[in-house]
C-alpha positions as CSV (number, residue, x, y, z in Angstrom):
1,M,-28.3,-62.1,-198.1
2,S,-31.3,-60.0,-197.0
3,G,-33.9,-62.0,-198.9
4,L,-35.4,-58.8,-200.5
5,L,-36.9,-59.1,-203.9
6,Y,-36.6,-56.4,-206.6
7,S,-38.9,-55.9,-209.7
8,I,-37.3,-56.0,-213.1
9,G,-37.8,-52.2,-213.5
10,E,-35.9,-51.6,-210.1
11,V,-33.0,-53.8,-211.2
12,S,-32.9,-51.8,-214.4
13,R,-32.6,-48.5,-212.6
14,I,-30.0,-49.9,-210.1
15,T,-27.8,-51.5,-212.7
16,G,-28.2,-49.2,-215.8
17,L,-29.3,-52.2,-217.9
18,T,-32.6,-51.8,-219.8
19,V,-35.4,-54.1,-219.2
20,K,-35.0,-55.4,-222.8
21,A,-31.4,-56.3,-222.0
22,L,-32.3,-58.0,-218.8
23,R,-34.9,-60.2,-220.6
24,F,-32.3,-60.8,-223.3
25,Y,-29.8,-62.1,-220.7
26,Q,-32.4,-64.4,-219.3
27,E,-33.2,-65.8,-222.7
28,K,-29.5,-66.6,-223.2
29,G,-29.3,-68.3,-219.8
30,L,-27.0,-65.6,-218.3
31,L,-29.3,-64.0,-215.7
32,E,-32.3,-65.9,-214.4
33,P,-34.7,-64.1,-212.1
34,S,-35.0,-65.8,-208.7
35,R,-38.7,-65.7,-208.8
36,V,-41.4,-65.4,-211.5
37,D,-44.9,-64.9,-210.5
38,A,-47.0,-67.8,-212.0
39,S,-50.1,-65.6,-212.4
40,S,-48.6,-62.3,-213.7
41,G,-45.3,-63.4,-215.1
42,Y,-43.6,-60.6,-213.2
43,R,-39.9,-61.3,-212.6
44,Y,-38.2,-60.6,-209.2
45,Y,-34.5,-60.5,-208.5
46,T,-32.4,-61.0,-205.3
47,E,-29.3,-58.8,-204.3
48,R,-27.2,-61.7,-205.6
49,D,-28.9,-61.5,-209.0
50,I,-28.2,-57.7,-209.0
51,S,-24.6,-58.3,-208.3
52,L,-24.5,-60.7,-211.3
53,A,-26.3,-58.1,-213.4
54,H,-23.5,-55.5,-212.5
55,T,-20.9,-58.2,-213.6
56,L,-22.8,-58.7,-217.0
57,R,-22.8,-55.0,-217.6
58,A,-19.0,-54.7,-216.9
59,L,-18.4,-57.6,-219.4
60,R,-20.8,-56.1,-222.0
61,D,-18.9,-52.8,-221.7
62,L,-15.7,-54.7,-222.5
63,K,-17.3,-55.9,-225.9
64,L,-17.1,-59.5,-225.1
65,S,-19.2,-61.9,-227.0
66,L,-21.9,-64.0,-225.5
67,E,-19.7,-67.1,-225.6
68,E,-16.9,-65.2,-224.0
69,I,-19.3,-64.0,-221.2
70,H,-20.5,-67.5,-220.6
71,G,-16.7,-68.6,-220.2
72,V,-16.0,-65.7,-217.8
73,L,-19.0,-66.5,-215.6
74,A,-18.0,-70.1,-215.5
75,E,-14.5,-69.1,-214.3
76,L,-16.0,-66.7,-211.7
77,G,-18.2,-69.5,-210.4
78,S,-14.9,-71.4,-209.9
79,G,-13.5,-68.7,-207.7
80,A,-11.6,-66.6,-210.3
81,S,-11.4,-62.8,-209.7
82,L,-13.5,-60.3,-211.9
83,A,-10.6,-57.7,-211.2
84,E,-8.1,-60.0,-212.8
85,H,-10.3,-60.4,-215.9
86,L,-10.7,-56.5,-216.1
87,A,-7.0,-56.0,-215.7
88,R,-6.2,-58.5,-218.5
89,A,-8.8,-57.1,-220.8
90,R,-7.5,-53.5,-220.3
91,A,-3.9,-54.7,-221.1
92,R,-5.1,-56.3,-224.3
93,L,-7.2,-53.2,-225.4
94,A,-4.3,-50.9,-224.8
95,D,-2.1,-52.9,-227.2
96,E,-4.6,-52.8,-230.0
97,A,-4.8,-50.3,-232.8
98,A,-6.2,-46.6,-232.3
99,S,-9.7,-47.9,-233.2
100,A,-9.8,-49.7,-229.9
101,Q,-9.0,-46.6,-227.9
102,R,-12.7,-45.9,-227.2
103,S,-12.9,-49.2,-225.4
104,V,-9.9,-48.5,-223.3
105,L,-11.5,-45.2,-222.1
106,A,-14.7,-47.0,-221.3
107,L,-12.8,-49.5,-219.3
108,D,-11.0,-46.8,-217.3
109,T,-14.4,-45.2,-216.5
110,L,-15.7,-48.6,-215.3
111,L,-12.6,-49.1,-213.0
112,R,-13.2,-45.6,-211.6
113,H,-16.9,-46.3,-211.0
114,Q,-15.8,-49.4,-209.2
115,A,-13.5,-47.5,-207.0
116,Q,-16.3,-45.1,-206.2
117,A,-18.7,-48.0,-205.4
118,E,-16.1,-49.4,-202.9
119,A,-15.8,-46.0,-201.3
120,Y,-19.6,-45.7,-201.2
121,L,-19.8,-49.1,-199.3
122,R,-17.3,-47.9,-196.8
123,A,-19.1,-44.6,-196.0
124,P,-22.6,-44.5,-197.5
125,P,-24.5,-41.2,-197.2
126,P,-27.2,-41.0,-194.6
127,L,-30.7,-42.0,-195.6
128,L,-33.8,-40.3,-194.2
129,E,-37.5,-39.8,-194.7
130,R,-39.0,-36.3,-195.0
131,W,-41.6,-34.3,-196.7
132,L,-40.6,-32.5,-199.9
133,P,-42.6,-29.2,-199.9
134,S,-45.0,-28.3,-202.7
135,V,-43.3,-26.4,-205.5
136,R,-44.2,-24.5,-208.6
137,V,-41.9,-25.5,-211.5
138,A,-41.2,-24.6,-215.2
139,V,-41.2,-28.0,-216.8
140,H,-40.3,-29.7,-220.1
141,R,-41.5,-33.2,-220.4
142,A,-40.3,-35.4,-223.3
143,R,-38.9,-38.8,-224.2
144,G,-35.2,-39.0,-224.9
145,R,-31.9,-39.6,-223.3
146,Y,-31.0,-38.5,-219.7
147,A,-28.1,-36.5,-221.2
148,D,-30.7,-34.2,-223.0
149,A,-30.5,-32.2,-219.7
150,A,-27.5,-30.4,-221.2
151,G,-29.8,-28.9,-223.8
152,V,-33.0,-28.6,-221.8
153,Y,-31.9,-26.8,-218.7
154,P,-30.2,-23.8,-220.4
155,R,-33.4,-23.1,-222.2
156,L,-35.5,-23.3,-219.2
157,F,-33.1,-21.1,-217.2
158,A,-33.0,-18.5,-220.0
159,A,-36.9,-18.5,-220.1
160,C,-37.3,-18.2,-216.4
161,G,-34.6,-15.7,-215.7
162,P,-34.9,-14.0,-212.3
163,H,-37.9,-16.3,-211.3
164,V,-35.7,-19.3,-210.7
165,A,-35.9,-20.2,-207.1
166,G,-34.0,-23.4,-206.5
167,A,-31.9,-26.3,-207.8
168,P,-33.1,-28.0,-211.0
169,F,-34.3,-31.5,-210.8
170,C,-35.9,-34.2,-213.0
171,L,-38.9,-36.4,-212.5
172,L,-38.3,-40.0,-213.9
173,H,-41.7,-41.3,-214.8
174,E,-40.6,-44.9,-215.0
175,A,-38.7,-47.0,-212.5
176,E,-36.7,-48.8,-215.1
177,Y,-33.5,-47.4,-216.8
178,R,-34.0,-46.6,-220.5
179,E,-31.3,-45.6,-223.0
180,D,-33.0,-43.7,-225.7
181,D,-36.6,-43.1,-224.9
182,A,-36.8,-42.3,-221.2
183,D,-39.9,-40.4,-220.0
184,V,-38.4,-37.3,-218.1
185,S,-39.8,-34.0,-216.8
186,W,-37.0,-31.5,-216.6
187,C,-38.0,-29.1,-213.8
188,V,-36.8,-25.7,-212.6
189,P,-38.3,-24.4,-209.3
190,L,-40.0,-20.9,-209.6
191,A,-40.7,-18.2,-207.0
192,P,-44.3,-18.3,-205.7
193,G,-46.7,-16.8,-208.3
194,A,-44.1,-16.5,-211.0
195,T,-45.4,-17.1,-214.5
196,P,-42.6,-16.7,-217.0
197,E,-43.7,-16.7,-220.7
198,G,-42.9,-19.6,-223.1
199,V,-42.7,-22.4,-220.6
200,S,-45.2,-24.9,-219.2
201,I,-45.9,-24.4,-215.5
202,L,-46.7,-27.3,-213.1
203,E,-47.6,-27.3,-209.4
204,L,-46.2,-30.3,-207.6
205,P,-47.8,-31.4,-204.4
206,E,-46.0,-31.9,-201.1
207,V,-44.9,-35.6,-200.9
208,Q,-43.2,-37.8,-198.3
209,V,-40.1,-39.5,-199.6
210,A,-37.0,-41.6,-198.6
211,M,-34.0,-39.6,-199.8
212,L,-30.2,-39.3,-199.7
213,V,-27.6,-37.2,-201.3
214,H,-25.3,-39.0,-203.7
215,T,-21.7,-37.7,-204.4
216,G,-20.4,-38.8,-207.7
217,S,-21.2,-38.8,-211.5
218,P,-24.7,-39.4,-212.8
219,G,-23.6,-42.9,-213.9
220,S,-22.7,-43.9,-210.4
221,V,-26.0,-43.4,-208.7
222,G,-27.1,-47.1,-208.9
223,P,-25.9,-48.1,-205.4
224,S,-27.9,-45.2,-203.9
225,W,-31.0,-46.2,-205.8
226,A,-30.5,-49.6,-204.5
227,R,-30.5,-48.4,-200.9
228,L,-33.7,-46.5,-201.4
229,F,-35.4,-49.4,-203.0
230,A,-34.2,-51.7,-200.2
231,H,-35.3,-49.2,-197.5
232,L,-38.9,-49.2,-198.8
233,H,-39.0,-53.0,-199.4
234,A,-37.8,-53.6,-195.9
235,K,-40.7,-51.5,-194.6
236,E,-43.1,-53.5,-196.9
237,R,-43.8,-50.4,-199.0
238,T,-44.3,-50.2,-202.8
239,P,-42.0,-47.7,-204.5
240,A,-44.0,-45.1,-206.6
241,V,-43.1,-43.0,-209.6
242,P,-42.0,-40.4,-210.5
243,L,-38.5,-40.8,-209.0
244,R,-36.8,-37.5,-208.4
245,E,-33.2,-36.4,-208.9
246,T,-32.2,-32.9,-207.8
247,Y,-28.8,-31.5,-209.0
248,L,-27.3,-29.7,-206.0
249,R,-23.8,-29.4,-207.5
250,V,-22.8,-30.2,-211.1
251,D,-19.1,-30.8,-212.1
252,T,-18.4,-30.5,-215.8
253,A,-15.0,-32.1,-215.4
254,D,-14.9,-35.8,-214.3
255,G,-18.2,-35.8,-212.4
256,A,-16.5,-36.9,-209.1
257,S,-17.9,-34.0,-207.1
258,W,-21.4,-34.1,-208.5
259,R,-24.0,-34.0,-205.6
260,T,-27.5,-35.3,-206.5
261,E,-30.4,-35.6,-204.1
262,L,-32.3,-38.8,-204.9
263,A,-35.9,-39.1,-203.6
264,L,-38.2,-42.1,-203.8
265,A,-41.9,-41.9,-202.8
266,W,-44.1,-44.9,-202.1
267,E,-47.7,-45.9,-202.8
268,G,-50.3,-44.6,-200.2
269,N,-47.8,-42.4,-198.5
270,G,-50.2,-39.5,-197.8
271,V,-49.5,-37.1,-200.6
272,R,-50.7,-33.8,-199.6
273,G,-50.8,-30.2,-200.8
274,P,-52.1,-28.7,-204.1
275,A,-53.0,-31.2,-206.8
């Protein structure tokens, strides 16, 4: 174990569990933070805690009750295999009535993401530090779901027309993962000096980031965010918002060939360029 500590917001982003859910699991005795700051009350988690959080999310997606989750965790603590639990649960769901079919599909997705995570560990994408250049963007900022991109981007592209000058990206204004009220800026790069009508224009300054290119569906980016957070923590840097996700390639089928550039800045990293 590396000994790195992650804030509750960072664990939320890595695992796809909301801060509210993480606090709920603590209250129920399922996931205790490894450290709680006595003066601020801030919770901090280790990589082992993050692994347990991933397990909790998998069990939650299987629609297990809290009592069942307690039992599964007790068995895992005794050396049982999570894969065995997943396989048995899938067989049970497949035998139920058609109303359970949605749960079976959710489980298939979970298993596919697990296979993607294993492949990621065998050959993780390179991580580097570089300056993102200043950029002029058309932007729509709102609170909502991350999936709202499917409606926002077509409107931005239609308004910007020939002025579009790069891959779309979003700015995540909170480190934590949120389900229904995420604060997101949807951005489309514009050619220098372009001022299309009907959209808000923003000048983003040049900024230094740690970044990597993740291959896989949007729901599989947790391990890549974990690497970026760990990279900054190892250098004793404090991650800063907004986080940036640039969509280099979008796959509307199963998402396996999505390519997303993830970029994480840090506090006091010498942001430069236009304000």
